PyMOL Python script that loads the backbone (N, CA, C, O; Angstrom):
from pymol import cmd

cmd.read_pdbstr("""\
ATOM      1  N   SER A   1     123.703 155.087 191.672  1.00  0.00           N
ATOM      2  CA  SER A   1     122.843 155.116 190.116  1.00  0.00           C
ATOM      3  C   SER A   1     122.713 153.877 189.679  1.00  0.00           C
ATOM      4  O   SER A   1     122.085 153.859 188.621  1.00  0.00           O
ATOM      5  N   PHE A   2     123.114 152.606 190.127  1.00  0.00           N
ATOM      6  CA  PHE A   2     122.906 151.700 189.686  1.00  0.00           C
ATOM      7  C   PHE A   2     121.489 151.176 190.326  1.00  0.00           C
ATOM      8  O   PHE A   2     120.818 150.377 189.673  1.00  0.00           O
ATOM      9  N   ILE A   3     121.009 151.668 191.705  1.00  0.00           N
ATOM     10  CA  ILE A   3     119.961 151.405 192.444  1.00  0.00           C
ATOM     11  C   ILE A   3     118.738 152.195 191.935  1.00  0.00           C
ATOM     12  O   ILE A   3     117.726 151.752 191.393  1.00  0.00           O
ATOM     13  N   THR A   4     119.099 153.599 192.265  1.00  0.00           N
ATOM     14  CA  THR A   4     118.255 154.285 192.024  1.00  0.00           C
ATOM     15  C   THR A   4     117.662 154.560 190.560  1.00  0.00           C
ATOM     16  O   THR A   4     116.457 154.804 190.502  1.00  0.00           O
ATOM     17  N   CYS A   5     118.347 154.541 189.470  1.00  0.00           N
ATOM     18  CA  CYS A   5     118.222 154.739 188.182  1.00  0.00           C
ATOM     19  C   CYS A   5     117.558 153.292 187.709  1.00  0.00           C
ATOM     20  O   CYS A   5     117.086 153.382 186.576  1.00  0.00           O
ATOM     21  N   THR A   6     117.445 152.292 188.169  1.00  0.00           N
ATOM     22  CA  THR A   6     116.834 150.910 187.664  1.00  0.00           C
ATOM     23  C   THR A   6     115.775 150.388 188.603  1.00  0.00           C
ATOM     24  O   THR A   6     114.841 149.720 188.158  1.00  0.00           O
ATOM     25  N   SER A   7     115.889 150.680 189.933  1.00  0.00           N
ATOM     26  CA  SER A   7     115.037 150.348 190.628  1.00  0.00           C
ATOM     27  C   SER A   7     114.191 151.325 191.630  1.00  0.00           C
ATOM     28  O   SER A   7     113.363 150.815 192.385  1.00  0.00           O
ATOM     29  N   GLY A   8     114.397 152.646 191.626  1.00  0.00           N
ATOM     30  CA  GLY A   8     113.797 153.652 192.237  1.00  0.00           C
ATOM     31  C   GLY A   8     114.320 153.989 193.513  1.00  0.00           C
ATOM     32  O   GLY A   8     114.741 153.123 194.280  1.00  0.00           O
ATOM     33  N   ILE A   9     114.316 155.199 193.782  1.00  0.00           N
ATOM     34  CA  ILE A   9     114.760 155.678 194.987  1.00  0.00           C
ATOM     35  C   ILE A   9     114.238 155.151 196.424  1.00  0.00           C
ATOM     36  O   ILE A   9     114.908 155.309 197.444  1.00  0.00           O
ATOM     37  N   TRP A  10     113.048 154.545 196.408  1.00  0.00           N
ATOM     38  CA  TRP A  10     112.300 154.097 197.515  1.00  0.00           C
ATOM     39  C   TRP A  10     112.926 152.587 197.617  1.00  0.00           C
ATOM     40  O   TRP A  10     112.463 151.931 198.550  1.00  0.00           O
ATOM     41  N   ASN A  11     113.807 151.999 196.887  1.00  0.00           N
ATOM     42  CA  ASN A  11     114.453 150.590 197.139  1.00  0.00           C
ATOM     43  C   ASN A  11     116.001 150.592 197.314  1.00  0.00           C
ATOM     44  O   ASN A  11     116.656 149.562 197.471  1.00  0.00           O
ATOM     45  N   VAL A  12     116.549 151.914 197.269  1.00  0.00           N
ATOM     46  CA  VAL A  12     117.823 152.033 198.154  1.00  0.00           C
ATOM     47  C   VAL A  12     118.030 151.384 199.156  1.00  0.00           C
ATOM     48  O   VAL A  12     118.870 150.488 199.080  1.00  0.00           O
ATOM     49  N   GLY A  13     117.257 151.649 200.560  1.00  0.00           N
ATOM     50  CA  GLY A  13     117.512 150.914 201.723  1.00  0.00           C
ATOM     51  C   GLY A  13     117.508 149.571 201.567  1.00  0.00           C
ATOM     52  O   GLY A  13     118.383 148.881 202.091  1.00  0.00           O
ATOM     53  N   TRP A  14     116.576 149.079 200.870  1.00  0.00           N
ATOM     54  CA  TRP A  14     116.519 147.679 200.775  1.00  0.00           C
ATOM     55  C   TRP A  14     117.481 146.939 200.108  1.00  0.00           C
ATOM     56  O   TRP A  14     117.790 145.791 200.427  1.00  0.00           O
ATOM     57  N   ILE A  15     118.047 147.674 199.030  1.00  0.00           N
ATOM     58  CA  ILE A  15     119.210 147.136 198.471  1.00  0.00           C
ATOM     59  C   ILE A  15     120.585 147.222 199.062  1.00  0.00           C
ATOM     60  O   ILE A  15     121.499 146.556 198.575  1.00  0.00           O
ATOM     61  N   THR A  16     120.789 148.078 200.177  1.00  0.00           N
ATOM     62  CA  THR A  16     121.919 148.498 200.458  1.00  0.00           C
ATOM     63  C   THR A  16     121.839 147.538 202.059  1.00  0.00           C
ATOM     64  O   THR A  16     122.888 147.480 202.700  1.00  0.00           O
ATOM     65  N   LEU A  17     120.837 146.969 202.512  1.00  0.00           N
ATOM     66  CA  LEU A  17     120.456 146.215 203.308  1.00  0.00           C
ATOM     67  C   LEU A  17     121.583 144.943 203.594  1.00  0.00           C
ATOM     68  O   LEU A  17     122.205 144.716 204.632  1.00  0.00           O
ATOM     69  N   PRO A  18     121.608 144.341 202.539  1.00  0.00           N
ATOM     70  CA  PRO A  18     122.761 143.127 202.571  1.00  0.00           C
ATOM     71  C   PRO A  18     124.261 143.744 202.807  1.00  0.00           C
ATOM     72  O   PRO A  18     125.158 143.321 203.535  1.00  0.00           O
ATOM     73  N   PHE A  19     124.231 144.782 202.023  1.00  0.00           N
ATOM     74  CA  PHE A  19     125.993 145.560 202.599  1.00  0.00           C
ATOM     75  C   PHE A  19     125.775 145.838 204.246  1.00  0.00           C
ATOM     76  O   PHE A  19     126.673 145.253 204.851  1.00  0.00           O
ATOM     77  N   GLY A  20     125.147 146.329 204.880  1.00  0.00           N
ATOM     78  CA  GLY A  20     125.418 146.358 206.046  1.00  0.00           C
ATOM     79  C   GLY A  20     125.297 145.227 207.373  1.00  0.00           C
ATOM     80  O   GLY A  20     125.591 145.344 208.563  1.00  0.00           O
ATOM     81  N   MET A  21     124.723 144.092 206.572  1.00  0.00           N
ATOM     82  CA  MET A  21     124.376 142.749 207.176  1.00  0.00           C
ATOM     83  C   MET A  21     125.778 142.220 207.446  1.00  0.00           C
ATOM     84  O   MET A  21     126.353 141.869 208.477  1.00  0.00           O
ATOM     85  N   ALA A  22     126.256 142.308 205.698  1.00  0.00           N
ATOM     86  CA  ALA A  22     127.398 141.445 205.536  1.00  0.00           C
ATOM     87  C   ALA A  22     128.823 142.284 206.166  1.00  0.00           C
ATOM     88  O   ALA A  22     129.861 141.741 206.546  1.00  0.00           O
ATOM     89  N   HIS A  23     128.569 143.506 206.149  1.00  0.00           N
ATOM     90  CA  HIS A  23     129.693 144.327 206.797  1.00  0.00           C
ATOM     91  C   HIS A  23     129.830 143.649 208.205  1.00  0.00           C
ATOM     92  O   HIS A  23     130.795 142.965 208.546  1.00  0.00           O
ATOM     93  N   ALA A  24     128.577 143.972 209.086  1.00  0.00           N
ATOM     94  CA  ALA A  24     128.747 143.706 210.354  1.00  0.00           C
ATOM     95  C   ALA A  24     129.281 142.323 210.672  1.00  0.00           C
ATOM     96  O   ALA A  24     130.212 142.160 211.461  1.00  0.00           O
ATOM     97  N   TYR A  25     128.652 141.301 210.018  1.00  0.00           N
ATOM     98  CA  TYR A  25     129.023 140.002 210.129  1.00  0.00           C
ATOM     99  C   TYR A  25     130.440 139.845 210.072  1.00  0.00           C
ATOM    100  O   TYR A  25     131.069 139.482 211.065  1.00  0.00           O
ATOM    101  N   VAL A  26     131.121 140.154 208.712  1.00  0.00           N
ATOM    102  CA  VAL A  26     132.536 139.990 208.487  1.00  0.00           C
ATOM    103  C   VAL A  26     133.476 140.921 209.587  1.00  0.00           C
ATOM    104  O   VAL A  26     134.613 140.577 209.911  1.00  0.00           O
ATOM    105  N   SER A  27     132.964 141.863 209.980  1.00  0.00           N
ATOM    106  CA  SER A  27     133.928 142.891 210.908  1.00  0.00           C
ATOM    107  C   SER A  27     133.884 141.804 212.118  1.00  0.00           C
ATOM    108  O   SER A  27     134.993 141.602 212.613  1.00  0.00           O
ATOM    109  N   CYS A  28     132.987 141.189 212.592  1.00  0.00           N
ATOM    110  CA  CYS A  28     132.922 140.622 213.672  1.00  0.00           C
ATOM    111  C   CYS A  28     133.685 139.378 213.633  1.00  0.00           C
ATOM    112  O   CYS A  28     134.271 138.987 214.643  1.00  0.00           O
ATOM    113  N   SER A  29     133.724 138.580 212.283  1.00  0.00           N
ATOM    114  CA  SER A  29     134.239 137.273 212.471  1.00  0.00           C
ATOM    115  C   SER A  29     135.525 137.420 211.887  1.00  0.00           C
ATOM    116  O   SER A  29     136.258 136.435 211.974  1.00  0.00           O
ATOM    117  N   SER A  30     135.994 138.501 211.268  1.00  0.00           N
ATOM    118  CA  SER A  30     137.300 138.140 210.541  1.00  0.00           C
ATOM    119  C   SER A  30     138.416 138.389 211.573  1.00  0.00           C
ATOM    120  O   SER A  30     139.455 137.768 211.347  1.00  0.00           O
ATOM    121  N   ARG A  31     138.401 139.087 212.535  1.00  0.00           N
ATOM    122  CA  ARG A  31     139.254 138.814 213.730  1.00  0.00           C
ATOM    123  C   ARG A  31     139.436 137.466 214.518  1.00  0.00           C
ATOM    124  O   ARG A  31     140.331 137.227 215.329  1.00  0.00           O
ATOM    125  N   TYR A  32     138.453 136.662 214.142  1.00  0.00           N
ATOM    126  CA  TYR A  32     138.857 135.438 214.523  1.00  0.00           C
ATOM    127  C   TYR A  32     139.190 134.425 213.618  1.00  0.00           C
ATOM    128  O   TYR A  32     139.604 133.330 214.000  1.00  0.00           O
ATOM    129  N   LEU A  33     138.981 134.824 212.027  1.00  0.00           N
ATOM    130  CA  LEU A  33     139.555 134.181 211.087  1.00  0.00           C
ATOM    131  C   LEU A  33     141.108 134.361 210.829  1.00  0.00           C
ATOM    132  O   LEU A  33     141.936 133.600 210.328  1.00  0.00           O
ATOM    133  N   SER A  34     141.213 135.729 211.385  1.00  0.00           N
ATOM    134  CA  SER A  34     142.809 136.122 211.106  1.00  0.00           C
ATOM    135  C   SER A  34     143.805 135.428 212.204  1.00  0.00           C
ATOM    136  O   SER A  34     145.024 135.351 212.055  1.00  0.00           O
ATOM    137  N   LYS A  35     143.175 135.002 213.179  1.00  0.00           N
ATOM    138  CA  LYS A  35     144.006 134.330 214.208  1.00  0.00           C
ATOM    139  C   LYS A  35     144.374 132.915 213.725  1.00  0.00           C
ATOM    140  O   LYS A  35     145.483 132.401 213.875  1.00  0.00           O
ATOM    141  N   HIS A  36     143.318 132.352 213.132  1.00  0.00           N
ATOM    142  CA  HIS A  36     143.446 130.744 212.265  1.00  0.00           C
ATOM    143  C   HIS A  36     143.939 130.672 211.232  1.00  0.00           C
ATOM    144  O   HIS A  36     144.749 129.770 211.013  1.00  0.00           O
ATOM    145  N   ILE A  37     143.583 131.670 210.193  1.00  0.00           N
ATOM    146  CA  ILE A  37     144.509 131.308 208.913  1.00  0.00           C
ATOM    147  C   ILE A  37     145.511 132.353 208.417  1.00  0.00           C
ATOM    148  O   ILE A  37     146.220 132.193 207.424  1.00  0.00           O
ATOM    149  N   GLY A  38     145.505 133.486 209.234  1.00  0.00           N
ATOM    150  CA  GLY A  38     146.442 134.857 209.020  1.00  0.00           C
ATOM    151  C   GLY A  38     145.744 135.800 208.420  1.00  0.00           C
ATOM    152  O   GLY A  38     144.545 135.689 208.164  1.00  0.00           O
ATOM    153  N   ARG A  39     146.361 136.669 208.186  1.00  0.00           N
ATOM    154  CA  ARG A  39     145.817 137.955 207.654  1.00  0.00           C
ATOM    155  C   ARG A  39     145.720 137.861 205.991  1.00  0.00           C
ATOM    156  O   ARG A  39     144.818 138.320 205.290  1.00  0.00           O
ATOM    157  N   LEU A  40     146.963 137.100 205.543  1.00  0.00           N
ATOM    158  CA  LEU A  40     147.117 137.142 204.126  1.00  0.00           C
ATOM    159  C   LEU A  40     145.812 136.783 203.162  1.00  0.00           C
ATOM    160  O   LEU A  40     145.166 137.465 202.367  1.00  0.00           O
ATOM    161  N   PRO A  41     145.728 135.501 203.566  1.00  0.00           N
ATOM    162  CA  PRO A  41     144.530 134.956 203.037  1.00  0.00           C
ATOM    163  C   PRO A  41     142.946 135.548 202.910  1.00  0.00           C
ATOM    164  O   PRO A  41     142.065 135.295 202.089  1.00  0.00           O
ATOM    165  N   ILE A  42     142.973 136.390 204.010  1.00  0.00           N
ATOM    166  CA  ILE A  42     141.764 137.105 204.073  1.00  0.00           C
ATOM    167  C   ILE A  42     141.712 138.401 203.001  1.00  0.00           C
ATOM    168  O   ILE A  42     140.782 138.760 202.278  1.00  0.00           O
ATOM    169  N   PHE A  43     143.171 139.017 203.184  1.00  0.00           N
ATOM    170  CA  PHE A  43     143.090 140.079 202.193  1.00  0.00           C
ATOM    171  C   PHE A  43     143.553 139.791 200.574  1.00  0.00           C
ATOM    172  O   PHE A  43     143.479 140.656 199.701  1.00  0.00           O
ATOM    173  N   ALA A  44     143.961 138.640 200.390  1.00  0.00           N
ATOM    174  CA  ALA A  44     143.688 138.024 199.344  1.00  0.00           C
ATOM    175  C   ALA A  44     142.251 137.602 198.669  1.00  0.00           C
ATOM    176  O   ALA A  44     141.934 137.835 197.503  1.00  0.00           O
ATOM    177  N   THR A  45     141.605 137.061 199.464  1.00  0.00           N
ATOM    178  CA  THR A  45     139.754 136.868 199.604  1.00  0.00           C
ATOM    179  C   THR A  45     139.269 138.391 199.176  1.00  0.00           C
ATOM    180  O   THR A  45     138.519 138.676 198.242  1.00  0.00           O
ATOM    181  N   GLY A  46     139.816 139.169 199.988  1.00  0.00           N
ATOM    182  CA  GLY A  46     139.086 140.512 199.725  1.00  0.00           C
ATOM    183  C   GLY A  46     139.343 141.096 198.460  1.00  0.00           C
ATOM    184  O   GLY A  46     138.402 141.412 197.731  1.00  0.00           O
ATOM    185  N   VAL A  47     140.688 141.297 198.080  1.00  0.00           N
ATOM    186  CA  VAL A  47     141.326 141.477 196.770  1.00  0.00           C
ATOM    187  C   VAL A  47     140.079 140.948 195.679  1.00  0.00           C
ATOM    188  O   VAL A  47     139.196 141.613 195.137  1.00  0.00           O
ATOM    189  N   LEU A  48     140.380 139.515 195.597  1.00  0.00           N
ATOM    190  CA  LEU A  48     139.822 138.788 194.563  1.00  0.00           C
ATOM    191  C   LEU A  48     138.142 139.459 194.366  1.00  0.00           C
ATOM    192  O   LEU A  48     137.705 139.936 193.319  1.00  0.00           O
ATOM    193  N   VAL A  49     137.469 139.346 195.544  1.00  0.00           N
ATOM    194  CA  VAL A  49     136.124 139.524 195.464  1.00  0.00           C
ATOM    195  C   VAL A  49     135.726 140.940 195.207  1.00  0.00           C
ATOM    196  O   VAL A  49     134.712 141.193 194.556  1.00  0.00           O
ATOM    197  N   ASP A  50     136.571 141.956 195.747  1.00  0.00           N
ATOM    198  CA  ASP A  50     136.435 143.715 195.154  1.00  0.00           C
ATOM    199  C   ASP A  50     136.777 143.459 193.650  1.00  0.00           C
ATOM    200  O   ASP A  50     135.864 143.536 192.828  1.00  0.00           O
ATOM    201  N   ALA A  51     138.064 143.153 193.245  1.00  0.00           N
ATOM    202  CA  ALA A  51     138.007 142.915 191.757  1.00  0.00           C
ATOM    203  C   ALA A  51     137.014 142.531 190.911  1.00  0.00           C
ATOM    204  O   ALA A  51     136.733 143.113 189.864  1.00  0.00           O
ATOM    205  N   SER A  52     136.388 141.398 191.419  1.00  0.00           N
ATOM    206  CA  SER A  52     135.334 140.718 191.008  1.00  0.00           C
ATOM    207  C   SER A  52     134.176 141.619 190.758  1.00  0.00           C
ATOM    208  O   SER A  52     133.837 141.732 189.580  1.00  0.00           O
ATOM    209  N   ILE A  53     133.414 142.373 191.788  1.00  0.00           N
ATOM    210  CA  ILE A  53     132.799 143.127 191.755  1.00  0.00           C
ATOM    211  C   ILE A  53     133.214 144.502 190.948  1.00  0.00           C
ATOM    212  O   ILE A  53     132.223 145.152 190.614  1.00  0.00           O
ATOM    213  N   GLN A  54     134.214 144.956 190.647  1.00  0.00           N
ATOM    214  CA  GLN A  54     134.340 146.242 189.991  1.00  0.00           C
ATOM    215  C   GLN A  54     134.311 145.779 188.627  1.00  0.00           C
ATOM    216  O   GLN A  54     133.739 146.599 187.909  1.00  0.00           O
ATOM    217  N   ILE A  55     134.766 144.648 187.946  1.00  0.00           N
ATOM    218  CA  ILE A  55     134.241 144.168 186.661  1.00  0.00           C
ATOM    219  C   ILE A  55     133.300 143.705 186.627  1.00  0.00           C
ATOM    220  O   ILE A  55     133.010 143.551 185.441  1.00  0.00           O
ATOM    221  N   THR A  56     132.686 143.408 187.139  1.00  0.00           N
ATOM    222  CA  THR A  56     131.025 143.066 187.300  1.00  0.00           C
ATOM    223  C   THR A  56     130.133 144.431 186.627  1.00  0.00           C
ATOM    224  O   THR A  56     129.505 144.506 185.571  1.00  0.00           O
ATOM    225  N   LEU A  57     130.335 145.312 187.564  1.00  0.00           N
ATOM    226  CA  LEU A  57     130.014 146.806 187.621  1.00  0.00           C
ATOM    227  C   LEU A  57     130.324 147.277 186.358  1.00  0.00           C
ATOM    228  O   LEU A  57     129.419 147.814 185.719  1.00  0.00           O
ATOM    229  N   LEU A  58     131.618 147.164 185.790  1.00  0.00           N
ATOM    230  CA  LEU A  58     131.781 147.715 184.462  1.00  0.00           C
ATOM    231  C   LEU A  58     130.874 147.168 183.385  1.00  0.00           C
ATOM    232  O   LEU A  58     130.385 147.884 182.512  1.00  0.00           O
ATOM    233  N   LEU A  59     130.623 145.556 183.510  1.00  0.00           N
ATOM    234  CA  LEU A  59     130.201 144.870 182.286  1.00  0.00           C
ATOM    235  C   LEU A  59     128.662 144.839 182.527  1.00  0.00           C
ATOM    236  O   LEU A  59     128.010 144.723 181.489  1.00  0.00           O
ATOM    237  N   TYR A  60     128.038 144.908 183.537  1.00  0.00           N
ATOM    238  CA  TYR A  60     126.600 144.872 184.049  1.00  0.00           C
ATOM    239  C   TYR A  60     125.960 145.884 183.430  1.00  0.00           C
ATOM    240  O   TYR A  60     126.358 147.045 183.528  1.00  0.00           O
ATOM    241  N   ALA A  61     124.836 145.516 182.689  1.00  0.00           N
ATOM    242  CA  ALA A  61     123.961 146.920 182.306  1.00  0.00           C
ATOM    243  C   ALA A  61     122.561 146.543 182.871  1.00  0.00           C
ATOM    244  O   ALA A  61     121.733 145.831 182.303  1.00  0.00           O
ATOM    245  N   PRO A  62     122.432 147.174 184.152  1.00  0.00           N
ATOM    246  CA  PRO A  62     120.984 146.792 184.862  1.00  0.00           C
ATOM    247  C   PRO A  62     119.928 147.303 184.153  1.00  0.00           C
ATOM    248  O   PRO A  62     120.030 148.184 183.298  1.00  0.00           O
ATOM    249  N   ASN A  63     118.832 146.720 184.523  1.00  0.00           N
ATOM    250  CA  ASN A  63     117.310 147.252 183.953  1.00  0.00           C
ATOM    251  C   ASN A  63     116.668 146.998 185.171  1.00  0.00           C
ATOM    252  O   ASN A  63     117.111 146.598 186.248  1.00  0.00           O
ATOM    253  N   GLY A  64     115.384 147.349 184.750  1.00  0.00           N
ATOM    254  CA  GLY A  64     114.496 147.490 185.902  1.00  0.00           C
ATOM    255  C   GLY A  64     113.626 146.186 186.836  1.00  0.00           C
ATOM    256  O   GLY A  64     113.000 146.203 187.896  1.00  0.00           O
ATOM    257  N   THR A  65     113.968 145.078 185.811  1.00  0.00           N
ATOM    258  CA  THR A  65     113.058 143.813 185.959  1.00  0.00           C
ATOM    259  C   THR A  65     114.111 142.852 186.887  1.00  0.00           C
ATOM    260  O   THR A  65     113.659 141.939 187.577  1.00  0.00           O
ATOM    261  N   GLN A  66     115.319 143.103 186.838  1.00  0.00           N
ATOM    262  CA  GLN A  66     116.367 142.201 187.525  1.00  0.00           C
ATOM    263  C   GLN A  66     116.956 143.069 188.752  1.00  0.00           C
ATOM    264  O   GLN A  66     117.702 144.030 188.565  1.00  0.00           O
ATOM    265  N   GLN A  67     116.580 142.668 189.910  1.00  0.00           N
ATOM    266  CA  GLN A  67     116.876 143.540 191.201  1.00  0.00           C
ATOM    267  C   GLN A  67     117.937 142.645 192.184  1.00  0.00           C
ATOM    268  O   GLN A  67     118.618 143.121 193.093  1.00  0.00           O
ATOM    269  N   PHE A  68     117.894 141.148 191.736  1.00  0.00           N
ATOM    270  CA  PHE A  68     118.154 140.221 192.371  1.00  0.00           C
ATOM    271  C   PHE A  68     119.980 140.403 192.373  1.00  0.00           C
ATOM    272  O   PHE A  68     120.559 140.290 193.453  1.00  0.00           O
ATOM    273  N   PRO A  69     120.774 140.683 191.110  1.00  0.00           N
ATOM    274  CA  PRO A  69     122.021 141.009 190.855  1.00  0.00           C
ATOM    275  C   PRO A  69     122.546 142.217 192.246  1.00  0.00           C
ATOM    276  O   PRO A  69     123.448 142.093 193.074  1.00  0.00           O
ATOM    277  N   LEU A  70     121.749 143.118 192.078  1.00  0.00           N
ATOM    278  CA  LEU A  70     122.215 144.508 193.133  1.00  0.00           C
ATOM    279  C   LEU A  70     122.153 143.913 194.624  1.00  0.00           C
ATOM    280  O   LEU A  70     123.053 144.203 195.413  1.00  0.00           O
ATOM    281  N   TYR A  71     121.147 143.123 194.987  1.00  0.00           N
ATOM    282  CA  TYR A  71     121.329 142.772 196.487  1.00  0.00           C
ATOM    283  C   TYR A  71     122.722 141.793 196.617  1.00  0.00           C
ATOM    284  O   TYR A  71     123.370 141.721 197.661  1.00  0.00           O
ATOM    285  N   VAL A  72     123.094 140.990 195.259  1.00  0.00           N
ATOM    286  CA  VAL A  72     124.083 140.331 195.483  1.00  0.00           C
ATOM    287  C   VAL A  72     125.441 141.086 195.484  1.00  0.00           C
ATOM    288  O   VAL A  72     126.342 140.883 196.298  1.00  0.00           O
ATOM    289  N   ILE A  73     125.465 141.880 194.583  1.00  0.00           N
ATOM    290  CA  ILE A  73     126.629 143.220 194.637  1.00  0.00           C
ATOM    291  C   ILE A  73     126.568 143.893 196.116  1.00  0.00           C
ATOM    292  O   ILE A  73     127.585 144.069 196.789  1.00  0.00           O
ATOM    293  N   SER A  74     125.611 144.155 196.431  1.00  0.00           N
ATOM    294  CA  SER A  74     125.846 144.952 197.523  1.00  0.00           C
ATOM    295  C   SER A  74     126.070 143.895 198.808  1.00  0.00           C
ATOM    296  O   SER A  74     126.376 144.388 199.894  1.00  0.00           O
ATOM    297  N   GLY A  75     125.964 142.872 198.721  1.00  0.00           N
ATOM    298  CA  GLY A  75     126.359 141.931 199.843  1.00  0.00           C
ATOM    299  C   GLY A  75     128.010 141.629 199.850  1.00  0.00           C
ATOM    300  O   GLY A  75     128.806 141.691 200.787  1.00  0.00           O
ATOM    301  N   LEU A  76     128.197 141.305 198.557  1.00  0.00           N
ATOM    302  CA  LEU A  76     129.617 141.278 198.243  1.00  0.00           C
ATOM    303  C   LEU A  76     130.396 142.351 198.557  1.00  0.00           C
ATOM    304  O   LEU A  76     131.528 142.190 199.013  1.00  0.00           O
ATOM    305  N   TRP A  77     129.876 143.535 198.348  1.00  0.00           N
ATOM    306  CA  TRP A  77     130.688 144.705 198.735  1.00  0.00           C
ATOM    307  C   TRP A  77     131.053 144.911 200.466  1.00  0.00           C
ATOM    308  O   TRP A  77     132.025 145.388 201.053  1.00  0.00           O
ATOM    309  N   GLY A  78     129.757 144.295 200.930  1.00  0.00           N
ATOM    310  CA  GLY A  78     129.849 144.507 202.272  1.00  0.00           C
ATOM    311  C   GLY A  78     130.958 143.575 203.112  1.00  0.00           C
ATOM    312  O   GLY A  78     131.499 143.669 204.214  1.00  0.00           O
ATOM    313  N   ILE A  79     131.001 142.722 202.112  1.00  0.00           N
ATOM    314  CA  ILE A  79     132.146 141.764 202.855  1.00  0.00           C
ATOM    315  C   ILE A  79     133.457 142.195 202.614  1.00  0.00           C
ATOM    316  O   ILE A  79     134.277 142.117 203.529  1.00  0.00           O
ATOM    317  N   THR A  80     133.746 142.594 201.624  1.00  0.00           N
ATOM    318  CA  THR A  80     134.992 143.179 201.336  1.00  0.00           C
ATOM    319  C   THR A  80     135.505 144.659 202.215  1.00  0.00           C
ATOM    320  O   THR A  80     136.658 145.011 202.462  1.00  0.00           O
ATOM    321  N   ASP A  81     134.385 145.254 202.520  1.00  0.00           N
ATOM    322  CA  ASP A  81     134.367 146.543 203.181  1.00  0.00           C
ATOM    323  C   ASP A  81     134.735 146.264 204.608  1.00  0.00           C
ATOM    324  O   ASP A  81     135.652 146.869 205.163  1.00  0.00           O
ATOM    325  N   GLY A  82     133.915 145.219 205.277  1.00  0.00           N
ATOM    326  CA  GLY A  82     134.275 144.577 206.507  1.00  0.00           C
ATOM    327  C   GLY A  82     135.749 144.003 206.626  1.00  0.00           C
ATOM    328  O   GLY A  82     136.464 144.114 207.621  1.00  0.00           O
ATOM    329  N   ILE A  83     136.046 143.435 205.557  1.00  0.00           N
ATOM    330  CA  ILE A  83     137.472 142.997 205.763  1.00  0.00           C
ATOM    331  C   ILE A  83     138.653 144.276 205.667  1.00  0.00           C
ATOM    332  O   ILE A  83     139.725 144.262 206.273  1.00  0.00           O
ATOM    333  N   TRP A  84     138.151 145.420 204.716  1.00  0.00           N
ATOM    334  CA  TRP A  84     139.146 146.570 204.965  1.00  0.00           C
ATOM    335  C   TRP A  84     139.090 147.176 206.131  1.00  0.00           C
ATOM    336  O   TRP A  84     140.116 147.669 206.601  1.00  0.00           O
ATOM    337  N   GLN A  85     137.933 147.241 206.771  1.00  0.00           N
ATOM    338  CA  GLN A  85     137.903 148.137 207.704  1.00  0.00           C
ATOM    339  C   GLN A  85     138.562 147.350 208.936  1.00  0.00           C
ATOM    340  O   GLN A  85     139.562 147.867 209.433  1.00  0.00           O
ATOM    341  N   THR A  86     138.169 146.346 209.381  1.00  0.00           N
ATOM    342  CA  THR A  86     138.879 145.277 210.482  1.00  0.00           C
ATOM    343  C   THR A  86     140.621 145.196 210.146  1.00  0.00           C
ATOM    344  O   THR A  86     141.483 145.588 210.932  1.00  0.00           O
ATOM    345  N   GLN A  87     140.806 144.766 209.184  1.00  0.00           N
ATOM    346  CA  GLN A  87     142.048 144.149 208.965  1.00  0.00           C
ATOM    347  C   GLN A  87     143.089 145.079 208.750  1.00  0.00           C
ATOM    348  O   GLN A  87     144.166 144.503 208.904  1.00  0.00           O
ATOM    349  N   ILE A  88     143.245 146.412 208.425  1.00  0.00           N
ATOM    350  CA  ILE A  88     143.982 147.490 207.884  1.00  0.00           C
ATOM    351  C   ILE A  88     144.191 148.009 209.301  1.00  0.00           C
ATOM    352  O   ILE A  88     145.219 148.663 209.480  1.00  0.00           O
ATOM    353  N   ASN A  89     143.350 147.813 210.365  1.00  0.00           N
ATOM    354  CA  ASN A  89     143.787 148.688 211.515  1.00  0.00           C
ATOM    355  C   ASN A  89     145.010 147.649 212.274  1.00  0.00           C
ATOM    356  O   ASN A  89     145.611 148.034 213.278  1.00  0.00           O
TER     357      ASN A  89
END
""", "prot")
cmd.dss("prot")
cmd.show_as("cartoon", "prot")
cmd.util.cbc("prot")
cmd.orient("prot")
């Protein structure tokens, strides 16, 4: 609803592109990070970023002229999802 209502349905793919890119990068690199710094700091980072996203989405009032925050939120969500998908297993 944030993307479609403010930017139009034709921008859904472009705004979700950072999600996929960040998810792929973090999924591949978190395995190596967990060997060096441990799983707990990675989970803590994921929780902090995910909580920040949730608070931002509760307080953010999107409009059609500002699309950059949607790209940032999408990328950050990809980071946290990449952490959850790889580290939980």
